[in-house]
N, C-alpha and C positions, 0 to 999 in steps of 0.2 A: 735190589729192592728191599731186602731185609734190613740192610744197613741204613738205608734211607728212612724206612719206617721206624727203626730204632731211634734215629736222630730226632724225628718228629716227636716221639713220645717223651724224650728227654727234654726238649724245648717246652712242651706243654706243661710238664711237671714243674719245670723251673719257673715259669711265669706264675703258676698257681701258688708256689711257695714264696716267691719274692714280692708279689703284689701287696699283701698286708703290711709288710715292712716298709715298702715305699710310701703307702698312704699315711702310716704313722709318722714317718720322717717329714712329709710335706706338712702335716698338721703342726708338728713341733716348730717348723721354720716359718709359720704364718706370722705376719706383723702383729706385735703386741697391741692390745687396746682395741682391736677391731670388734665392733659390737656384733653379737650373733643376731640372727633374725628372730624377732619376737614371735611367740605363738600367735596363731590367727585370732583376731578379735581383741588382742591386748596391745595397747599403744606402748611404744618403747619410751623409757625415761633416760635422758642423758646421765652418764656416770657422774656422781658427785653432786647431783641436784636432787632436792627433795620434791615433795608433791607440789604441783602447780597451784597458783592462787585460785580460790573458788571464783567461778564466774556467775554473774547474775543472769536473769532471764534474757537480757538483751545481749549477752555475750561479753559485757564489760566487767572488769574486776569489781567485786562487791566492795562498797565503801567501808572503811574501818572507823569505828567510834573513837574519837580522840581520847587520849588518856586524861584522867581527871586527878588533880592533886588537892584541891580545896573542897571543903564542904560548902554549903550554901552561905552560911554566915561568914566564913572566911573570905569567900568570893566577894560578898557585899562590902565587907569592911576594907578589903584591899583595893577595890576598884570603884564601885558606885558611891561609897561614902565620901572619899576625897574628891571625886569628880563632880558630884552634885554640889559640894560646898563652894565650888567656884561660882556658880550662878547665884547661889543663895547669898554669898558675900557681895556679889555685884549689885544686889538689890539695895544695899545700904552704903556701899562705897564705890566710888568711881574707879573702874579698873585702870584708867589712865593716870590716876593719882598716886599709884604705888611707885616708890623709888626702887630702881634695880638693886639687888643685893650686891654686897661686896664681891661675892663669888657666885655669879649668876648660874654658872654651869652646874653647881652643886646645891643650889637653893631648893629647899623642900616646899617652898611656897610658890605655886604656879604663877602668881601675879608678879613676883620679884625675880623670877628665873629668866633664863635667856629667851624664853618664849612667853613673856609676861604681858601685862596689860590686856587689851581686848582680844589679843590672839589666844590668851589663856582661856577665855570664855569660849571662843570658837573651838579650840582643841578639846576642851572638856565635853562639849556637846557631841562631837564626833566619837570621842572615846566611849561615852555612855551608849551611843547608838550601836557601836560594835560590841560592847560588853553585854548588851541585851541578849545577843545570840547565845552567850555563855550560860544564861539563865535557863535555857531550854535543853542543855545537855544533862542527861541523867547523872545525878550525884546524890550524896546524902545530906540531910539536914544536920544541924549541930547535935541533935539527939540521936543520930545514927539511923533514923528512919529515912526511907527514900523520899526525895523531894518530889512534890506533885507536878512535875514538869509536863505530864500528859494531860492534866486537867484543862478543860476548855477555858475556865476563867483565868487560870494562871497564864495560859498562852495569850489570852486577850489583853491582860494587864501588862505583859511583857511588850506586846505590840504598842500599847498606850505609852509605855516608858520610852520605846524607841522613837515614836513620833514626837514626844515631848523633848527628847534629846536633840532631835533635828531642829526643833524650835530654839533650843539653847544656842546651837551653832549659828542660826540665822540672827539671833539677838546679838551675838558677838560681832557679826558682820555689820549689823545696823548701827551699833554703838548708840543706842537710843534707850533712855530710861524706861519708857512705857513698854517697849518691846521686851526689855529685860524682865520687868515685873510680870508681864503676861507669860513669858516662858518659864519663869520660876514657879508661878502658880500652877501651870499645867504639869510641871515635873513633880511638884509636891503632891498634887492630886493623884497622879499615877502611882506614886509610892504609897500613898495612904490607902488606896483601893486594895492593893495586895497585902499590905501590912495588917489591915483590919481583919482579914480572914486568916492569914497564915503566920503572923508574927505576934500581934497583940491578942493572945488567946488566954482563956482561963487556965490556970495551972502553970503558966510561965514556960520556962525553958524546956521541961520534959515534953510539952505538947506543941511547941512552936517549931517552925522551920526557919 
């Protein structure tokens, strides 16, 4: 009985001594990359990923403001100025009378390009209608001041421009002089309304947008 009791004491001591070593070996051999359980109340983030995209009130990703490259004057000169000149030219010259350029694909004149004639009028109207939306994106005026895109009258005149542009597109489809004259007049009026307040101002460039 004494020998048996002695053997039991030796086994118990051996288990107590070897248990910590076995636990350490098992932890060292665990598969690499296994995520540990996050603390209660904290969501886990997958390894290698940053914070998630902020969500709006509805749970959808919040929309991002498009990047702006041009100030308001540069935008006008690069888009609306050449686009509007198409309908203004159509007032005095028949779009169908233009001869195609020798190299239509590289012609800088919409009327003599590969998409010339009345199609140029149609396309310019649609282009202006699309460009109108760019006038509502926050950007700077040429003097560095913020463009008044939030002003109610600015937004009203942008909508007037968009509607006039759709009229230009319809004039191109109609191929009718009277429709062209009416569309050109509405477009010029829309431009004048905005320019009278924000462009043709006392003091010139330092005070204009």
